[in-house]
Structures are given as C-alpha cells and as structure tokens.
N, C-alpha and C positions, 0 to 999 in steps of 0.2 A: 377470605370470606368463609372459610371452613370454621373459623371460631364462631361465627354467627350461626351457621347451621348446626354446629355442635351444641350450642347453648339452647337453640330452639328444640332440638332432639331431646335434650336433657330435661327441658320443661315439659315436653309431651310425655316423656317417660314418667315424670313425677305425677302428672295428671292421671295416667293409667294406673300407677301404683296406689293413688289415693282413691281409686275407684269412684271417680266423680259421676254422679247420676245425671244423665242428660235431661231428665225430666224436671229437675229443680232449676229454677231461674238463675240463681247465682252460679251454679255449676255450668249451665248452659252458656252463660256469658264467658266464663273462664275457657271452656272448650272451643267457643267461637273465636276468641282471641288467639288461642294456640293454633287454630286452623289458619287464621289470617297470617300469623307469624310464620308458619310453615310455608305458605305461598310466597311471602315476602322474601324469605331466605332462599327459596328455589329461584326466584326472579333475580335476586342479587347474584347468585352463583352463576346463572346463565349470562347475566350482564358482565360479570368479571371475565368469563371465558370469551365472550365477544370482544371485550376490550383488549384482552391479551392477543387474540388473533389479529385485531385491527392494528395494534402497536407493532406486532411483528411485520405486518404487511407494509405499514408506513416506514418502518426501519429499512425494509428491503427497497422500497421506492427511493428513500433518501440515499442509500448506498449507490443505487443505479444512477441516480441524478448526479451524484458526486463524481462517478466515473465518467459520465457523459460530459459534465462541465470540464473536467480535467482534460478529456480528449479534445473537446471543442476549443478551450482557451489555450491549450498547448499549441494546437495548430495555428490559431490566430497569433499567438506570441512568436512562433517561428516565422510566419509570414510577415509579421510586422518587423521583426529583426532583419529579415532579408530585404524587405523594402527600405528600411533605414540604411542598411549597408549599401543598397543600390543608390539611394538618394545621396549618401555622403560620398560615394565614389564618383557619382556623376555630377554632383551639384557644384563643386568648386574646381577651378582650374587655376594654374599660375600663369600669369601673363607678364612678359618682360616689357618694361617701358621702353619705347624706341629711342627716347632721349637720354635717360640716365641709367637704364639698365636694371632698375629696381624690380624685383619680382613682386607682383601684386596678385593676391588670391581674388578671383572673380567668380561669381555665379553666372554662368552663361544665360540662364533663364531670366535674370534680372538686369542684364546689360541692355541699355537702349542705345543702339549704334547711331540713331539720328541725333541724339543729344551729345554735347561735348563732355566726355568723361575725362576728368583731370587726374593726373598722377599725384598721389598724396606726398610724394618726395619732392619732385621738381616743379609741380604745378602746371606742367604742359599737357597738351592733349595726348590721351593714350592711344587714340585711333585717328591719326592725321589722314586727311584725304590725299590720295595720290594724284599727282597731276595727270591730265588726260593723256592717254597714249602710253603712260609709264606702267610697267608691270612690276610687281613686287619681285625682288631678287631672292632666289633661294639662299638660305644661309649655308656657308661652307663650313664644314666641321673637320 
C-alpha cells in the first residue's frame, strides 16, 4: 500500500507547488479530491495493517489446531491399533475337530453352541454332546 500513499503524497506535493488557490472553483475541486485521496490512502494503509495482523493470528491458530489434531489423532490411532491387536488376539482360536483332528479357526463370539457346527473337513459335529454322567477326559501330553 505504500505505493498508493506515496503517489497521493506526490500529487499533494504537486498541488502545493502549483500554489493552487482554494478560492477558485476549479482549484477547490482539485484540492478536495486530493484531501479525499489522502483519507482513502490512510484508510487503505490501516486496513492493510489490520489484515496483516489478522493473517498472523489466523496462521497461529492454524498451527495450534494442527498440533492439537496431531495429538488427538495420534492418540486415537494408537488406541485403535491397540484395540485391533486385542481383537485380533482374542477373536480367533484354533479348535481341533474331535473326529478327524483338523485344526479349525473359530471366533468364540460368533459360535452358537446350541446349533450344530460341522467340521469343514469331515462334516461331523464339532461339539458333540457328551452322554449324561460322562465327563470330558483331560488330554495326556
């Protein structure tokens, strides 16, 4: 904006050098225009300073917001990764078919023990009912 104020100052200097008479109508018009231009130049300069301050402030807010987002989303991403690890760790187990010995991955949350779950290898029940009074024998290793 300094170019604008410099040009206005130059025009005002020319008017002073011409010794314009404020009593003449044509000179009064030129002097009035130069006064208005001086006010416009000052207003533009003040507006430019305010704009610069506002730009600096918005940039500062933007940097703070970026830091806050990074902290917030990094924490969420870490929690989400931990949750996924927990889910992956806990969600599947390997179950050995009691008939053919095939290891079958199962999600214990999705297994319905009331329905007949069949082995994909031999087609027999994965969870056969034990006869009354019979207890499951522990495996010997």
